[in-house]
C-alpha positions as CSV (number, residue, x, y, z in Angstrom):
1,M,104.5,63.5,59.2
2,L,100.8,64.5,59.2
3,F,100.1,67.0,56.4
4,G,103.9,67.5,56.0
5,L,104.1,69.3,59.4
6,D,106.3,68.5,62.3
7,G,104.4,67.0,65.3
8,V,105.2,69.8,67.5
9,E,103.9,72.2,65.0
10,I,100.6,70.4,64.7
11,G,100.4,70.3,68.5
12,L,100.8,74.0,68.6
13,I,98.0,74.4,66.0
14,I,95.7,72.3,68.0
15,V,96.3,74.3,71.1
16,F,95.5,77.5,69.3
17,L,92.4,76.2,67.6
18,C,91.1,74.8,71.0
19,L,91.8,78.1,72.7
20,F,90.1,80.0,70.1
21,G,87.2,77.7,69.9
22,G,86.8,77.9,73.7
23,I,86.7,81.7,73.6
24,L,84.2,81.8,70.9
25,S,82.1,79.0,72.6
26,G,80.4,81.5,74.9
27,F,81.8,80.0,78.1
28,P,83.5,82.3,80.5
29,V,87.0,83.0,79.3
30,A,88.5,82.0,82.7
31,F,87.2,78.5,82.3
32,A,87.5,78.2,78.5
33,I,91.3,78.5,78.9
34,G,91.6,75.6,81.2
35,G,89.1,73.6,79.1
36,A,91.2,74.3,76.0
37,G,94.3,73.0,77.7
38,I,92.7,69.7,78.8
39,I,91.0,69.1,75.4
40,S,94.1,70.0,73.4
41,F,96.2,67.7,75.7
42,G,93.7,64.7,75.1
43,I,93.7,65.2,71.3
44,I,97.5,65.5,71.0
45,A,97.9,62.5,73.4
46,A,95.5,60.3,71.1
47,L,97.3,61.4,68.0
48,D,100.7,60.7,69.5
49,S,99.6,57.3,70.6
50,A,98.3,56.5,67.1
51,G,101.7,57.3,65.6
52,L,100.3,60.2,63.7
53,L,102.4,63.0,65.3
54,V,106.1,62.6,64.6
55,H,108.8,65.1,65.8
56,Q,111.8,65.3,63.6
57,A,114.5,66.1,66.3
58,I,118.2,66.6,65.6
59,D,120.1,63.3,65.9
60,T,122.4,64.0,68.7
61,G,124.3,60.7,68.0
62,S,125.3,61.5,64.5
63,E,128.8,62.3,63.5
64,A,127.8,65.7,62.1
65,Y,126.4,66.7,65.4
66,R,129.5,65.6,67.2
67,Q,131.7,67.6,64.8
68,L,129.7,70.7,65.3
69,V,129.9,70.5,69.1
70,N,133.7,69.8,68.9
71,S,134.1,72.9,66.8
72,G,133.1,75.0,69.8
73,V,129.4,75.5,69.3
74,R,127.4,75.2,72.5
75,P,124.8,72.3,72.4
76,D,122.1,74.7,73.7
77,T,122.3,76.9,70.6
78,I,122.0,74.0,68.1
79,S,118.4,73.8,66.8
80,I,116.7,72.6,63.5
81,F,116.2,76.3,62.5
82,R,119.9,77.3,62.9
83,Y,121.3,74.0,61.5
84,P,118.7,72.5,59.1
85,E,121.3,70.3,57.4
86,L,121.9,68.2,60.5
87,P,120.6,64.6,60.4
88,R,117.2,64.1,62.1
89,A,115.7,61.4,64.2
90,A,111.9,60.7,64.3
91,E,110.4,60.5,67.8
92,H,107.1,60.9,69.6
93,V,106.1,64.3,70.7
94,F,105.7,63.0,74.2
95,A,109.2,61.5,74.7
96,Q,108.2,59.3,77.7
97,G,104.6,58.8,76.9
98,W,101.6,61.0,77.5
99,E,101.0,59.3,80.9
100,V,104.3,60.5,82.2
101,A,103.6,64.0,80.8
102,M,100.2,64.1,82.5
103,D,101.4,63.1,85.8
104,R,104.2,65.7,85.6
105,N,101.7,68.3,84.6
106,V,99.3,67.5,87.4
107,S,102.1,67.7,90.0
108,F,103.5,70.9,88.4
109,I,100.2,72.7,88.3
110,V,99.6,72.0,91.9
111,N,102.9,73.4,93.0
112,R,102.6,76.4,90.6
113,I,99.2,77.3,91.9
114,N,100.5,77.0,95.5
115,E,103.4,79.3,94.5
116,R,101.6,81.9,92.5
117,V,98.1,81.9,93.8
118,L,97.9,80.6,97.3
119,A,101.2,81.1,99.2
120,G,104.0,82.1,97.0
121,A,106.3,85.0,97.1
122,S,104.4,86.8,94.4
123,I,101.0,86.6,96.2
124,E,101.7,89.8,98.2
125,T,102.2,91.7,94.9
126,L,99.2,90.1,93.3
127,L,97.1,91.3,96.4
128,A,97.7,94.8,94.9
129,V,95.4,93.7,92.0
130,L,92.5,93.3,94.5
131,M,93.1,96.6,96.1
132,F,93.6,98.5,92.9
133,V,90.3,97.0,91.6
134,L,88.5,97.9,94.9
135,M,89.9,101.4,94.6
136,G,88.8,101.9,91.0
137,I,85.3,100.5,91.4
138,T,84.7,102.6,94.5
139,L,85.8,105.7,92.8
140,E,83.8,104.9,89.8
141,R,80.7,104.4,92.0
142,S,81.4,107.9,93.8
143,K,80.6,109.7,90.5
144,I,84.0,111.1,90.2
145,A,83.7,110.8,86.4
146,N,80.6,112.8,86.1
147,D,82.1,115.9,87.8
148,L,85.3,115.5,85.9
149,L,83.6,115.4,82.5
150,T,81.4,118.4,83.3
151,T,84.1,120.5,84.5
152,M,86.7,119.6,81.8
153,A,84.1,120.2,79.1
154,R,83.7,123.7,80.4
155,V,87.5,124.2,80.4
156,F,88.3,122.8,76.9
157,G,84.9,123.1,75.2
158,P,85.5,126.5,73.7
159,L,88.6,125.1,71.9
160,P,88.3,123.3,68.4
161,G,87.7,119.7,69.3
162,G,87.6,120.7,72.9
163,L,85.2,118.2,73.9
164,A,87.3,115.3,72.5
165,V,90.4,116.8,74.2
166,S,88.5,116.9,77.5
167,I,87.7,113.2,77.1
168,V,91.4,112.5,76.8
169,V,92.2,114.6,79.9
170,V,89.4,112.8,82.0
171,G,90.5,109.4,80.6
172,A,94.1,110.1,81.8
173,F,92.9,111.3,85.2
174,L,90.5,108.3,85.6
175,A,93.4,105.9,84.6
176,A,95.6,107.3,87.4
177,S,92.8,107.0,89.9
178,T,90.8,104.0,88.8
179,G,92.6,102.0,86.2
180,I,89.5,99.9,85.3
181,V,89.0,100.1,81.5
182,G,85.4,98.8,81.4
183,A,84.2,101.3,84.0
184,T,85.9,104.2,82.3
185,V,84.7,103.4,78.8
186,V,81.0,102.8,80.0
187,T,80.8,105.9,82.1
188,M,82.3,108.1,79.4
189,G,80.1,106.5,76.8
190,L,77.0,107.1,78.8
191,L,77.8,110.7,79.9
192,A,79.9,112.2,77.0
193,L,78.8,110.5,73.8
194,P,75.4,111.8,73.8
195,T,76.7,115.4,74.5
196,M,79.3,115.1,71.7
197,L,76.7,113.9,69.2
198,R,74.3,116.6,70.1
199,N,76.9,119.1,69.4
200,N,77.5,117.7,65.9
201,Y,80.7,115.8,66.6
202,S,81.7,113.1,64.2
203,P,80.5,109.7,65.6
204,E,83.8,108.2,64.4
205,L,85.8,110.7,66.4
206,A,83.6,110.7,69.4
207,T,83.6,106.8,69.7
208,G,87.3,106.5,68.9
209,V,88.5,109.1,71.5
210,I,86.2,107.6,74.2
211,A,87.4,104.0,73.5
212,A,91.1,104.9,73.3
213,S,91.1,107.2,76.3
214,G,89.4,104.6,78.4
215,T,92.3,102.1,77.8
216,L,94.9,104.6,79.2
217,G,94.3,102.8,82.5
218,Q,96.2,99.9,81.1
219,I,99.5,101.8,81.0
220,I,99.2,104.8,83.3
221,P,100.0,103.6,86.9
222,P,98.5,102.3,89.0
223,S,97.8,99.8,86.2
224,I,96.6,96.1,86.8
225,V,98.3,95.1,83.6
226,I,101.7,96.2,84.9
227,V,101.1,94.5,88.3
228,L,100.3,91.3,86.5
229,L,103.1,91.6,83.9
230,G,105.5,92.8,86.4
231,T,105.2,89.9,88.7
232,L,105.8,87.6,85.6
233,A,108.6,89.8,84.3
234,G,110.6,89.7,87.4
235,D,110.7,86.0,87.5
236,L,111.4,85.7,83.7
237,Y,114.3,88.3,83.8
238,S,116.0,86.8,86.8
239,T,116.0,83.4,85.4
240,A,117.0,84.3,81.8
241,Q,119.7,86.5,83.0
242,E,121.0,83.8,85.4
243,T,121.0,81.3,82.5
244,R,122.8,83.7,80.3
245,A,125.5,84.4,82.9
246,M,126.1,80.7,83.4
247,E,126.5,80.1,79.7
248,A,129.0,83.0,79.5
249,G,131.0,81.6,82.3
250,C,130.2,84.2,84.9
251,S,130.7,82.9,88.5
252,D,128.1,85.3,90.0
253,A,125.0,84.2,88.1
254,L,122.7,87.0,89.3
255,T,125.0,89.9,89.0
256,Y,126.6,91.9,86.0
257,L,128.9,94.6,87.1
258,G,127.3,94.7,90.5
259,E,123.8,95.2,89.3
260,P,121.4,92.4,90.4
261,A,119.0,91.0,87.7
262,V,115.7,92.1,89.2
263,V,112.9,94.3,88.1
264,S,110.1,95.2,90.5
265,V,106.5,96.3,90.0
266,G,107.3,99.7,91.6
267,T,110.1,100.3,89.2
268,L,107.7,99.4,86.3
269,F,105.3,101.9,87.6
270,Q,107.9,104.6,87.4
271,A,108.9,103.5,83.9
272,A,105.3,103.5,82.7
273,L,104.6,107.1,83.8
274,L,106.0,109.1,80.8
275,P,104.8,106.6,78.2
276,G,101.3,106.8,79.5
277,I,101.4,110.7,79.4
278,L,102.9,110.3,75.9
279,L,100.0,108.4,74.6
280,A,97.5,110.8,76.2
281,I,99.3,113.8,74.5
282,L,99.3,112.0,71.2
283,Y,95.4,111.3,71.5
284,A,94.8,115.0,72.5
285,V,97.0,116.3,69.6
286,Y,95.2,114.1,67.1
287,A,91.8,115.3,68.3
288,F,92.8,118.9,68.1
289,G,94.4,118.5,64.7
290,Y,91.2,116.6,63.4
291,A,89.1,119.6,64.6
292,L,91.3,122.1,62.8
293,L,91.1,120.1,59.5
294,N,87.4,119.3,59.9
295,P,85.8,122.1,62.0
296,H,82.3,121.0,61.2
297,K,82.9,117.6,62.7
298,A,84.3,118.8,65.9
299,P,83.2,122.3,66.7
300,A,83.9,124.5,69.6
301,V,81.2,124.4,72.2
302,Q,80.3,126.6,75.2
303,M,79.3,124.4,78.0
304,G,77.9,127.0,80.4
305,A,79.6,129.5,82.6
306,A,81.8,128.3,85.5
307,S,81.3,129.5,89.0
308,E,84.8,130.8,89.6
309,E,85.8,134.5,89.4
310,P,87.2,135.5,86.0
311,I,90.9,136.4,86.3
312,T,93.3,138.0,83.9
313,R,96.1,136.2,82.1
314,A,98.8,137.9,84.2
315,E,97.0,136.9,87.4
316,G,96.8,133.4,86.2
317,L,100.5,133.1,85.3
318,T,101.5,134.7,88.4
319,W,99.6,132.7,91.0
320,F,99.2,129.4,89.2
321,L,102.5,129.1,87.6
322,G,104.9,131.8,88.8
323,V,104.7,131.5,92.5
324,P,104.4,127.6,92.6
325,A,107.4,127.3,90.2
326,A,109.4,129.8,92.4
327,L,108.5,127.8,95.6
328,I,109.5,124.4,94.2
329,V,112.6,125.5,92.3
330,G,113.8,127.5,95.2
331,V,113.6,124.7,97.6
332,V,115.3,122.3,95.1
333,L,118.1,124.8,94.6
334,M,118.6,125.4,98.4
335,S,118.7,121.6,98.9
336,S,121.5,121.4,96.4
337,F,123.5,124.0,98.5
338,N,122.6,122.2,101.8
339,I,120.5,125.0,102.9
340,V,117.6,122.7,103.0
341,G,118.2,119.0,104.0
342,S,118.4,116.5,106.7
343,Q,119.0,117.6,110.4
344,S,119.2,114.0,111.7
345,T,122.0,113.4,114.4
346,I,121.7,109.6,114.1
347,V,125.0,107.9,113.4
348,S,125.9,104.2,112.9
349,A,127.8,102.4,115.7
350,F,130.0,100.9,113.0
351,S,132.2,102.5,110.4
352,D,131.4,102.3,106.7
353,A,133.1,99.5,104.8
354,G,135.3,100.6,101.9
355,Q,134.0,100.8,98.5
356,T,133.9,97.4,97.1
357,A,134.4,96.7,93.3
358,S,131.4,96.2,91.3
359,L,133.2,93.4,89.3
360,R,135.9,91.0,89.8
361,T,138.0,91.8,86.7
362,T,139.5,88.2,86.4
363,V,136.6,86.8,84.4
364,G,136.7,84.9,81.2
365,A,136.5,86.4,77.7
366,D,132.9,85.3,77.1
367,C,131.7,86.6,80.5
368,K,133.5,90.0,79.8
369,A,131.8,90.1,76.4
370,A,128.4,89.4,77.8
371,M,128.9,92.1,80.5
372,I,129.9,94.7,77.9
373,D,127.0,93.7,75.7
374,L,124.6,94.2,78.8
375,H,126.0,97.4,80.3
376,G,128.3,99.0,77.7
377,Q,132.1,99.6,77.4
378,E,132.0,102.6,79.6
379,A,130.5,100.7,82.6
380,W,133.3,98.0,82.2
381,D,136.1,100.5,82.1
382,T,134.7,102.1,85.3
383,A,134.6,98.8,87.1
384,V,138.2,98.1,86.0
385,A,139.2,101.5,87.3
386,E,137.4,100.8,90.6
387,Q,139.3,97.6,91.1
388,A,142.6,99.3,90.3
389,A,141.9,102.1,92.9
390,I,141.0,99.5,95.6
391,D,144.2,97.5,94.8
392,A,146.2,100.7,95.0
393,A,144.8,101.5,98.4
394,G,145.7,98.0,99.8
395,G,142.4,96.3,99.5
396,V,138.8,96.9,100.9
397,E,138.6,98.5,104.3
398,E,136.6,96.3,106.7
399,A,133.9,97.8,109.0
400,H,134.6,97.9,112.6
401,K,132.7,99.2,115.8
402,L,133.3,102.7,116.6
403,T,134.6,103.8,120.1
404,D,133.0,106.3,122.2
405,E,135.4,109.0,121.0
406,E,134.8,108.1,117.3
407,L,131.1,108.1,117.9
408,A,131.1,111.5,119.5
409,A,133.2,112.9,116.7
410,A,131.1,111.4,114.0
411,R,128.0,113.0,115.8
412,E,129.6,116.4,116.0
413,A,130.6,116.2,112.3
414,K,127.0,115.4,111.4
415,I,125.7,118.3,113.5
416,A,128.1,120.7,111.9
417,N,127.1,119.6,108.5
418,A,123.3,119.8,109.1
419,A,121.3,122.1,106.8
420,P,119.8,125.2,108.4
421,I,116.3,124.2,107.2
422,G,115.0,120.9,107.8
423,S,113.5,118.9,104.9
424,G,110.3,118.5,106.9
425,I,109.8,122.1,107.6
426,A,110.6,122.9,103.9
427,T,108.0,120.4,102.8
428,I,105.4,122.1,105.0
429,I,106.3,125.4,103.7
430,V,105.9,124.3,100.0
431,L,102.6,122.6,100.6
432,L,101.1,125.5,102.5
433,G,102.6,128.0,100.2
434,L,101.0,126.3,97.2
435,T,97.6,126.4,99.0
436,L,98.1,130.2,99.6
437,A,99.1,130.9,96.1
438,V,96.2,128.9,94.6
439,G,93.8,130.5,96.9
440,R,94.9,133.9,95.9
441,G,94.8,133.0,92.2
442,V,91.2,131.7,92.2
443,A,89.9,135.0,93.8
444,P,92.4,137.9,93.3
445,S,89.8,140.6,94.0
446,R,89.0,139.4,97.5
447,D,90.6,140.5,100.6
448,G,94.2,139.3,100.6
449,K,95.1,140.2,104.3
450,P,94.4,136.5,105.6
451,L,96.6,135.0,102.9
452,I,99.3,137.7,103.6
453,L,99.1,136.7,107.3
454,G,99.6,133.1,106.2
455,A,102.6,133.9,104.1
456,I,104.1,135.9,107.0
457,G,103.6,132.8,109.2
458,L,105.6,130.6,106.7
459,L,108.4,133.2,106.6
460,V,108.5,133.2,110.4
461,L,108.5,129.3,110.4
462,A,111.5,129.4,108.1
463,L,113.3,132.0,110.3
464,V,112.6,130.0,113.6
465,D,114.0,126.9,112.0
466,I,117.1,128.8,111.0
467,L,117.7,130.7,114.3
468,F,116.3,128.5,117.0
469,I,115.9,124.9,115.9
470,K,119.1,122.9,115.9
471,P,119.8,119.3,115.1
472,T,120.1,118.6,118.8
473,T,116.7,120.4,119.7
474,S,114.3,117.7,121.0
475,A,111.0,117.0,119.0
476,S,108.8,118.3,121.7
477,A,110.8,121.7,121.9
478,T,110.5,121.9,118.0
479,V,106.8,121.5,118.2
480,V,106.6,124.3,120.8
481,L,108.8,126.7,118.7
482,I,106.8,126.2,115.4
483,I,103.3,125.8,116.7
484,L,102.6,129.6,116.5
485,P,103.9,130.3,113.0
486,I,102.2,127.1,111.7
487,A,99.0,128.2,113.3
488,L,99.2,131.5,111.6
489,A,100.0,129.9,108.3
490,L,97.0,127.5,108.7
491,Y,94.8,130.5,109.4
492,G,95.7,131.9,106.0
493,C,95.3,128.3,104.4
494,K,91.9,128.0,105.9
495,T,90.8,131.1,104.0
496,A,92.5,129.9,100.8
497,A,91.0,126.4,101.1
498,A,87.5,128.0,101.4
499,R,88.0,130.1,98.3
500,C,89.3,127.0,96.4
501,A,86.3,125.0,97.5
502,R,84.1,127.5,95.5
503,N,86.1,126.9,92.3
504,D,84.7,124.2,90.2
505,L,87.8,122.9,88.8
506,I,89.7,122.7,92.1
507,R,86.8,121.3,93.9
508,V,86.3,118.4,91.5
509,V,90.0,117.6,90.8
510,F,91.6,118.2,94.2
511,P,90.2,115.2,96.3
512,P,91.0,112.5,93.7
513,L,94.4,114.2,93.0
514,V,95.4,113.9,96.6
515,L,94.5,110.3,96.6
516,I,96.5,109.8,93.3
517,V,99.5,111.7,94.7
518,A,99.4,109.7,98.0
519,V,99.2,106.3,96.1
520,L,101.6,107.0,93.2
521,G,103.9,109.2,95.2
522,S,104.6,106.5,97.7
523,I,105.3,104.0,94.9
524,L,107.2,106.3,92.5
525,G,109.2,107.8,95.4
526,G,110.3,104.4,96.5
527,I,108.7,104.9,100.0
528,T,106.7,101.6,99.7
529,N,105.7,98.8,97.4
530,P,102.6,98.7,95.3
531,T,100.6,96.5,97.9
532,P,100.6,98.8,100.9
533,A,100.0,101.8,98.5
534,A,97.0,100.0,96.9
535,A,95.6,99.4,100.4
536,L,96.0,103.1,101.0
537,G,94.2,103.9,97.9
538,A,91.4,101.5,98.6
539,G,90.9,103.0,102.0
540,G,91.1,106.6,100.6
541,A,88.7,105.7,97.9
542,I,86.1,104.5,100.4
543,M,86.4,107.6,102.6
544,L,86.1,109.8,99.5
545,A,83.0,108.0,98.3
546,A,81.5,108.2,101.7
547,Y,82.2,112.0,101.9
548,R,80.5,112.4,98.5
549,R,77.6,110.4,99.6
550,L,77.1,112.4,102.8
551,K,77.3,115.7,100.9
552,D,74.7,114.5,98.4
553,E,72.3,113.7,101.3
554,G,72.9,117.0,102.9
555,Q,74.8,115.6,105.9
556,S,78.1,116.8,107.4
557,G,81.3,114.9,106.2
558,M,83.5,116.3,109.0
559,V,84.0,112.9,110.4
560,I,85.7,111.8,107.2
561,I,87.7,115.1,106.9
562,Y,88.9,114.8,110.5
563,A,89.9,111.1,109.8
564,T,92.0,112.2,106.8
565,F,93.8,114.7,109.1
566,A,94.3,112.0,111.7
567,V,96.1,109.9,109.1
568,A,98.4,112.9,108.2
569,L,99.1,113.7,111.9
570,A,100.0,110.0,112.7
571,I,102.4,110.1,109.7
572,L,104.0,113.4,110.9
573,T,104.3,112.2,114.5
574,G,105.9,108.9,113.3
575,I,108.5,110.9,111.2
576,N,109.5,113.3,113.9
577,F,109.2,111.3,117.1
578,D,110.7,108.1,118.3
579,L,107.6,105.9,118.8
580,R,109.5,102.8,119.9
581,I,108.2,102.1,123.5
582,N,109.6,98.6,123.7
583,Q,113.1,99.8,124.6
584,E,114.7,99.7,128.0
585,V,114.7,103.5,128.4
586,V,111.7,105.4,127.1
587,T,111.2,109.2,127.6
588,A,108.1,110.8,128.5
589,E,108.2,112.6,125.3
590,S,108.2,109.3,123.3
591,Y,105.3,107.9,125.4
592,A,103.2,111.1,124.7
593,A,104.0,111.0,120.9
594,F,103.1,107.3,120.9
595,F,99.7,107.7,122.5
596,F,99.0,110.7,120.3
597,A,99.8,108.7,117.1
598,Y,97.9,105.8,118.4
599,G,94.9,107.9,119.0
600,C,95.1,109.4,115.6
601,Y,95.3,105.8,114.1
602,L,92.2,104.8,116.1
603,Y,90.3,107.8,114.9
604,A,91.3,107.2,111.3
605,L,90.2,103.6,111.6
606,F,86.8,104.7,113.0
607,G,86.6,107.1,110.0
608,L,87.3,104.2,107.6
609,L,84.7,102.0,109.3
610,Y,82.2,104.9,109.4
611,G,82.8,105.4,105.7
612,C,82.1,101.7,105.1
613,W,78.8,102.0,107.1
614,V,77.7,105.1,105.2
615,L,78.3,103.3,101.9
616,F,76.5,100.2,103.2
617,C,73.5,102.0,104.4
618,G,73.3,103.8,100.9
619,G,73.3,100.5,99.2
620,V,76.7,101.2,97.4
621,L,79.2,99.0,99.4
622,T,77.5,95.7,98.6
623,P,77.8,96.1,94.8
624,I,81.4,97.5,95.2
625,V,82.4,94.4,97.1
626,R,80.5,92.0,94.7
627,E,82.0,93.7,91.6
628,T,85.6,93.5,93.1
629,A,85.1,89.9,94.0
630,K,84.0,89.2,90.4
631,V,86.9,90.9,88.7
632,T,89.6,89.5,90.9
633,S,88.1,86.0,90.7
634,M,88.1,86.3,86.9
635,V,91.8,87.4,87.0
636,F,93.0,84.6,89.4
637,T,90.9,81.8,87.5
638,I,92.5,83.0,84.3
639,L,95.9,82.6,85.8
640,I,95.2,79.1,86.9
641,G,93.7,78.1,83.6
642,S,96.7,79.8,81.6
643,Q,99.1,77.9,83.8
644,L,97.4,74.6,82.8
645,L,97.5,75.6,79.1
646,N,101.1,76.5,79.4
647,L,102.0,73.1,80.8
648,V,100.3,71.4,77.9
649,V,102.5,73.4,75.5
650,I,105.6,72.6,77.6
651,S,104.8,68.9,77.8
652,F,105.0,68.2,74.1
653,G,108.0,70.5,73.5
654,G,106.1,73.5,72.0
655,E,107.8,76.0,74.3
656,H,111.3,75.0,73.3
657,Y,110.2,74.8,69.7
658,I,109.1,78.4,69.6
659,Q,112.2,79.6,71.6
660,D,114.5,77.7,69.3
661,F,112.9,79.5,66.3
662,L,113.3,82.9,68.0
663,K,117.0,82.2,68.9
664,S,117.7,81.2,65.3
665,F,117.8,84.9,64.4
666,D,121.2,86.5,65.0
667,S,119.7,89.9,65.6
668,E,118.2,90.6,69.1
669,M,116.3,93.5,67.7
670,K,114.9,91.4,65.0
671,V,113.7,88.9,67.5
672,F,112.0,91.5,69.7
673,L,110.3,92.9,66.6
674,I,108.9,89.5,65.6
675,V,107.5,89.0,69.2
676,M,106.0,92.5,69.2
677,L,104.4,91.9,65.9
678,V,102.9,88.5,67.1
679,L,101.6,90.2,70.2
680,F,99.9,92.9,68.1
681,I,98.2,90.3,65.8
682,L,97.1,88.2,68.8
683,G,95.6,91.3,70.3
684,F,93.0,91.1,67.6
685,V,91.6,87.8,69.0
686,L,92.9,87.4,72.6
687,D,92.5,89.6,75.7
688,F,95.6,91.1,77.4
689,L,95.1,88.5,80.4
690,E,95.4,85.5,78.1
691,I,98.4,87.1,76.3
692,I,100.2,87.8,79.6
693,Y,99.8,84.4,81.0
694,I,99.9,82.2,77.8
695,V,102.3,83.9,75.5
696,I,104.6,85.9,77.7
697,P,105.9,82.8,79.6
698,I,106.8,81.2,76.3
699,V,108.6,84.1,74.7
700,G,109.9,85.7,77.9
701,P,113.1,83.7,78.4
702,V,114.1,84.9,74.9
703,I,113.3,88.6,75.2
704,Y,114.5,89.0,78.7
705,G,117.6,87.0,78.2
706,G,119.3,89.6,76.1
707,S,120.9,93.0,76.6
708,F,117.8,95.1,76.5
709,D,116.7,96.9,79.5
710,P,113.9,94.9,81.2
711,K,111.9,97.9,82.1
712,W,111.9,99.0,78.4
713,V,110.9,95.5,77.3
714,T,108.0,95.2,79.7
715,I,106.6,98.7,79.0
716,M,106.8,98.0,75.2
717,V,104.9,94.9,75.8
718,A,102.3,96.7,78.0
719,V,101.7,99.4,75.4
720,N,101.4,96.7,72.8
721,L,98.8,94.8,74.9
722,Q,96.9,98.1,75.3
723,T,95.9,97.8,71.7
724,S,94.2,94.5,72.4
725,F,91.4,96.6,73.9
726,L,91.0,98.6,70.6
727,T,91.6,96.1,67.7
728,P,88.5,94.7,66.1
729,P,86.8,92.2,66.2
730,F,87.3,91.3,69.8
731,G,88.5,94.6,71.4
732,F,86.9,94.7,74.8
733,A,86.7,98.6,74.8
734,L,84.6,98.3,71.6
735,F,82.1,95.8,73.3
736,Y,81.8,98.1,76.3
737,L,81.2,101.1,74.2
738,R,78.9,99.4,71.8
739,G,76.7,98.2,74.9
740,V,76.0,101.9,75.9
741,A,76.1,103.8,72.6
742,P,72.9,105.3,71.2
743,K,71.1,103.5,68.3
744,E,72.3,106.0,65.8
745,V,75.9,105.0,66.5
746,T,76.6,101.8,64.5
747,T,79.4,99.2,65.0
748,G,80.9,100.5,61.8
749,H,81.3,104.1,63.4
750,I,83.0,102.5,66.3
751,Y,85.4,100.4,64.2
752,R,86.3,103.2,61.9
753,G,86.7,105.5,64.9
754,V,89.3,103.5,66.6
755,V,91.5,102.9,63.6
756,P,93.4,106.2,63.9
757,F,93.9,105.6,67.6
758,V,95.3,102.0,66.9
759,L,97.8,103.7,64.4
760,I,98.6,106.3,67.2
761,Q,99.4,103.4,69.5
762,V,101.8,102.0,66.8
763,L,103.3,105.5,66.5
764,G,103.7,105.6,70.3
765,L,105.4,102.3,70.2
766,A,107.8,103.6,67.4
767,I,108.7,106.6,69.5
768,L,109.5,104.5,72.6
769,W,111.5,102.1,70.2
770,L,113.6,105.0,68.9
771,F,113.8,106.9,72.3
772,P,114.0,104.2,75.0
773,S,115.1,106.9,77.5
774,I,111.5,107.9,77.7
775,V,110.9,104.7,79.7
776,T,114.2,104.6,81.6
777,I,114.7,108.3,82.8
778,V,112.1,108.4,85.5
779,P,113.4,105.2,87.3
780,A,117.0,106.6,86.9
781,L,115.9,109.7,88.7
782,M,113.9,108.1,91.5
783,P,115.5,106.6,94.7
784,S,116.0,102.9,94.6
């Protein structure tokens, strides 16, 4: 053995040195990774052909090995790490020669590129990366960060460390709207860093909080990291659990207690919400605590008077907290008592099948133990009780087609159980009511009669729904009944919106907030998957940027506003009317609704194209498209190059060697801790993309093949990868900030400034480790 090391170990060292050297060479990382794979394969192949690389594998023909297998030990669990005393046999690292390995690698990489880059099942999800990048760059070019920084500085500036806290708030907000770390760090570095330094802020605190807050886009959804990691984690988890189920003797390989072994990007977005907010809170708490202990290094600053009307604390609590909370909590409580709910009369033509068992209880002991390990004893006992109840009832009831009498009875039962207030009407009342409340809160001294009329309109709307609108009322009749109270409510909301538009905070925060709610709400609520939501976000960002451009030039932006309303009207029409006109019998009402919705769609499309034209004429669209193409090309090129590097590691047995080492530990928790420590260390020298596509495929079958919740595992990895942006010497956020920092800010200031925030990242990981429910509670509450 060369240098006393196993041939596979030397091969792994060569791969790492080639990768590290390629990154330091100055070549683009996307090409350096693929080049490192080709060069390392050539070196390993040459050394193997010369007989210098020898792998000491377990001799499967020895008597000791046969005795171990005959004792009940599965062959797949036997490794040189777990049983070092077994006889060894020397063999080449390329068992069938490097020529066969190269031929297999070329064929595999072509198939893998086709599956994951060109036409595979995951390409639709990966398209979300393109859309989110376009959305982020467009919003960054629309100068949203400028307004947010100015406004938040006015709000938080008078507090100790207020400017640092405002940076954290803006960073979290930009993370949810753009998710582009480089753009966020550069923008805040250009705008906020000089202001903080002029106001005697410590350079370490200023640079640290800007760099750390800029990286929140890596964890707060919509996050490109989670999209890329989620597409990989889904495949790894399904494959690992299928392998585990087969080894445990479970006949249904993809199912444990009725739960399929899948994890989606949308679910991971839900899981990442609270951890992202947790990190933002920890950053803000540190900034505030630092200011209290060192007031001369983070003083309170008055950033100028705001344009809004001063209000008392009681008025603020009433209109910004009390009334909105009463509206939302009231509707939630009424929905629990079926006062608010669905008024649909649609029934299925078939009866429901009887409840099937989530488990066939006649499974082997190993399968039972694996299921209990994965889901717990309580879930197993519940499954056994389900099966017992089904057996006692004589088996599962089959579904059958309902007769006309059964259909009529089912429809009558649904009508009788319908809620008095429809969920759609309740949603309208809440949204318009919140508008009226906020409009009153920002200007309590102004005439309140228009807002009172709007509130009366909402009350009348609720009464009309209770008294006159029944589940059998047609959609057109419903529109006629509610049009007057809604018009009265909109009159009040128009006045409220005009008052809100004069408030700096609402004027700046509201437009991007609506976009964030539309994108994240559709994903977190389970309405759609990330790709259509990303497309909605990209289109909305273009229209928002165009509106800002028109206002800056003194032109009217009503076309964009009307296009936004057209989108809302098209959605509302589709929810309340049957737009299917390809049926045999189509009513005039459906035809009218279809053409109205189609007209709204065409106008919304016109508004989007008009927005693109405005940005193009202003010289903004071209750099947006160019920058989007550059970023997405880099991501997909790294994906291809990392696949090549992975295949090199697989070809000489490096992947199985690492996996056997991890599996040699009896504690699953210890294995995951080792992986997290390795990822943290690699973050000092590698970018998150290299770690995702090079390291995760190797360790994924081990960390996703146990009993840990895959959502928790993925979010822990994502938070860990976030530190790769902050850890010296190759933290990208540090490079971004160094490039725009004033001359008086040194690299030492930046490095010292990020150290506390790296420790905060570690603290955040520890909190998520001790309280995994922070990750799992939101997906558990959201609809599937």
